[in-house]
C-alpha positions in Angstrom: 13.4 24.2 19.8 10.7 25.9 17.6 10.9 27.4 14.4 8.3 29.8 12.6 7.0 29.0 9.3 4.3 31.3 7.6 3.1 32.5 11.3 3.1 28.8 12.5 5.2 27.6 15.3 6.7 24.1 14.6 8.5 22.0 16.9 11.4 20.9 15.0 13.7 18.8 17.3 13.1 15.5 19.0 15.4 14.0 21.6 16.7 10.7 21.4 14.8 9.5 24.2 11.6 10.7 22.3 12.7 9.3 18.8 13.2 5.9 20.7 9.2 6.0 21.8 8.3 6.6 18.4 10.7 3.9 17.0 8.9 1.2 19.2 5.4 2.7 18.9 5.4 2.4 15.0 7.1 -0.9 15.2 4.5 -2.3 17.5 1.6 -0.8 15.7 2.6 -1.5 12.0 6.1 -3.3 12.2 7.7 -0.1 10.6 11.3 0.5 11.1 12.5 3.6 11.9 16.1 4.1 11.8 17.8 7.2 13.4 18.4 8.7 9.8 14.6 9.1 9.8 14.6 11.6 12.6 14.1 14.8 10.1 11.3 12.7 8.5 9.4 12.1 11.8 9.9 15.7 12.7 8.8 16.8 9.4 5.5 14.7 9.4 4.6 14.9 12.8 5.4 18.5 13.9 2.3 20.3 12.7 0.2 17.8 14.6 1.8 19.0 17.8 1.2 22.6 16.8 -2.7 21.7 15.9 -3.1 20.0 19.2 -1.2 22.7 21.2 1.3 20.1 22.5 4.8 21.3 23.7 6.7 18.3 23.1 7.1 15.1 21.1 6.7 13.1 24.5 3.4 15.1 25.1 2.2 13.6 21.6 3.6 10.2 22.4 1.6 10.3 25.5 -1.5 10.9 23.6 -1.1 8.4 21.1 -0.8 5.5 23.8 -3.6 7.1 25.8 -7.4 5.7 25.7 -8.2 9.0 23.8 -5.7 8.5 21.3 -7.4 6.2 18.9 -8.2 8.7 16.2 -4.9 10.4 16.5 -3.1 7.2 16.2 -4.7 6.7 12.7 -3.4 10.2 11.5 0.1 9.6 12.9 0.1 6.1 10.9 -1.1 7.8 8.1 1.3 10.7 8.1 4.4 8.8 8.8 3.7 5.7 6.1 4.9 6.2 2.6 2.1 6.3 -0.2 4.3 6.8 -3.3 3.0 5.1 -6.1 1.6 5.3 -9.8 -0.2 3.7 -12.5 1.7 0.9 -14.2 4.6 1.0 -11.8 7.3 -1.5 -12.4 5.3 -2.6 -15.8 7.0 -5.9 -16.3 4.7 -7.5 -13.6 1.8 -6.2 -15.7 3.3 -7.7 -19.0 3.8 -11.2 -17.2 0.1 -11.0 -16.1 -1.0 -10.6 -19.7 1.1 -13.0 -21.3 1.6 -16.0 -18.8 -0.3 -15.5 -15.3 -3.9 -14.6 -16.6 -3.5 -17.6 -19.3 -2.1 -20.1 -16.7 -5.3 -19.6 -14.6 -7.7 -19.7 -17.3 -9.4 -22.9 -15.9 -10.1 -21.0 -12.3 -13.8 -20.4 -11.6 -12.9 -16.9 -10.4 -9.5 -15.3 -10.7 -8.9 -13.6 -7.3 -6.3 -11.0 -6.8 -4.8 -9.0 -3.7 -3.1 -5.6 -3.8 -1.9 -6.0 -0.6 -0.5 -2.4 -0.2 -2.4 -0.6 -2.3 -2.1 2.9 -1.2 -3.9 5.5 -3.1 -5.5 2.9 -5.4 -3.2 3.2 -8.7 -1.9 -0.5 -8.4 -5.5 -1.9 -7.9 -6.8 0.1 -11.1 -3.9 -0.9 -13.2 -4.9 -4.6 -12.4 -8.6 -3.9 -13.0 -7.8 -2.6 -16.4 -5.7 -5.5 -17.3 -8.0 -8.3 -16.0 -11.0 -6.5 -17.7 -8.9 -6.7 -20.9 -7.6 -10.2 -20.7 -9.9 -12.2 -18.4 -13.6 -10.9 -18.9 -16.0 -12.0 -19.5 -14.7 -15.0 -17.2 -15.2 -13.9 -13.4 -12.4 -12.1 -11.7 -12.3 -9.9 -8.6 -9.8 -7.4 -6.8 -9.2 -7.0 -3.0 -7.1 -3.9 -2.3 -6.0 -3.4 1.1 -3.7 -0.6 3.0 -2.9 0.4 6.8 -4.1 3.7 6.2 -8.1 4.6 6.1 -7.6 7.9 4.7 -5.7 6.9 1.5 -8.3 4.1 1.1 -11.1 6.8 1.1 -9.0 8.6 -1.8 -8.6 5.2 -3.6 -12.2 4.7 -3.6 -13.0 7.8 -5.2 -10.6 7.0 -8.3 -9.7 10.5 -8.9 -6.3 11.5 -9.9 -4.2 14.6 -11.3 -3.8 14.3 -14.9 0.1 14.0 -14.5 -0.8 10.5 -12.5 -2.0 9.1 -15.6 1.1 9.7 -17.8 1.9 6.0 -17.6 -1.3 4.6 -18.6 -1.3 3.5 -22.0 -3.3 5.5 -24.3 -5.8 2.9 -25.3 -6.5 2.2 -21.5 -6.6 5.8 -20.7 -9.3 6.5 -23.3 -11.3 3.0 -22.5 -11.2 3.3 -18.5 -10.8 7.0 -17.7 -12.9 10.2 -17.8 -11.4 13.5 -18.1 -12.7 16.1 -15.5 -14.1 19.6 -16.4 -15.2 22.5 -14.6 -13.8 22.2 -10.8 -12.3 18.8 -11.8 -10.4 20.4 -14.8 -6.9 18.8 -14.8 -8.1 15.5 -13.0 -9.3 12.2 -14.6 -11.6 9.6 -12.8 -11.5 5.9 -13.3 -14.8 5.0 -14.8 -17.6 3.8 -12.4 -17.7 0.3 -13.5 -14.1 -0.2 -13.0 -14.3 1.1 -9.5 -16.9 -1.4 -8.6 -14.7 -4.4 -9.3 -12.4 -3.5 -6.6 -12.9 -3.8 -3.1 -10.9 -1.7 -0.7 -10.3 -2.8 2.8 -8.4 -1.6 5.7 -5.4 -4.0 6.5 -2.3 -4.8 8.8 0.0 -6.7 6.9 1.7 -7.7 10.2 -1.4 -9.6 11.5 -3.3 -12.4 10.1 -6.5 -11.9 8.4 -8.4 -15.3 7.4 -11.3 -13.3 6.6 -9.6 -12.6 3.1 -10.0 -15.8 1.8 -7.4 -17.1 -0.9 -6.0 -15.5 -3.8 -4.5 -16.6 -7.4 -2.2 -13.5 -7.6 -0.8 -11.3 -4.8 1.1 -8.2 -5.4 3.1 -7.3 -2.3 5.4 -4.6 -4.0 7.9 -2.0 -2.3 6.6 -2.5 1.1 8.9 -5.2 2.7 11.8 -2.9 2.7 10.0 -0.7 5.4 10.2 -3.8 7.8 13.1 -5.2 9.8 14.1 -9.0 9.2 11.8 -10.6 11.6 8.7 -8.4 10.9 9.6 -9.0 6.9 9.2 -12.7 7.6 6.0 -12.3 9.7 4.4 -10.1 6.9 5.6 -12.8 4.2 4.1 -15.7 6.2 0.9 -14.2 6.6 0.8 -12.9 3.0 1.6 -16.3 1.6 -0.8 -18.2 3.8 -3.6 -16.2 1.6 -1.9 -17.5 -1.5 -3.3 -20.9 -3.3 -1.1 -23.7 -4.1 0.2 -22.7 -7.7 -0.6 -19.1 -6.8 1.7 -16.3 -7.8 3.3 -13.7 -5.9 5.1 -10.6 -7.0 7.3 -8.2 -4.8 9.2 -5.2 -5.8 12.1 -5.3 -8.1 14.5 -4.1 -5.5 13.2 -6.6 -2.8 14.6 -10.3 -2.0 13.3 -13.3 -0.6 16.5 -15.0 0.0 16.6 -17.4 2.8 12.8 -16.9 4.0 12.5 -20.6 3.6 8.6 -20.2 2.4 7.2 -22.7 0.1 7.9 -20.2 -2.9 9.4 -21.2 -6.1 11.5 -18.1 -7.9 9.9 -17.8 -11.5 11.8 -14.8 -12.4 13.4 -11.9 -10.4 10.6 -10.5 -7.8 8.2 -13.0 -9.1 7.4 -16.5 -7.2 4.6 -19.2 -7.3 3.6 -21.2 -4.2 4.7 -24.6 -4.0 1.7 -27.2 -4.3 2.1 -29.4 -1.3 
């Protein structure tokens, strides 16, 4: 069935068999768990691609994704289906803990390394950069930020956001680290270049090990585990904890639990853990 929206025909229905193909595809590619209630979401996000490519069905689109010619379209589909909702200073208690306890506890570290492991469009990474510049400098620090979507990483590197996205940034940080746009950029602000240069954005798939990242003192893995099934969640956690230094800090989303994962982690406070030293 196709519906007409502003003169463009969109394919709005997907069979159970077709949906099953996409469930397996996204699980194999990025570990994403798509339950049947996500059918409307999948149709809403992918139907325009079928129209743009002049494809007649979701099966035709799936066949393209798994073909040798589908590399570029696979990235597009993954970008469309993954959630990139985030904002500056999200779940502020984590950043308060960084200031009052985590950074002081790592004072002796030669270089404080932090990983924003699902950075999306960069708000979390730049929030971290503001705090580290304020509470760690001039001692060395660095931030690595990764995401499965190359497109959101491009946007993150620009550091350009609508003014509405800066509403949660404390006024003194906004004044110190952000530049108000004018002309064609009126209504936007940009994270200043010196701070942007302190963040390295890299593509990354959390379901796969990446030993090239090195080890980190602090890892933020927030509000991403909820999208994985239990086995994939454990795999992601193992990969992430492998990148955490002994005694290092791991922060997950406030709604996420690591209960019964049997990982070398000690609960410090809800959603905050430390890696147990061997």
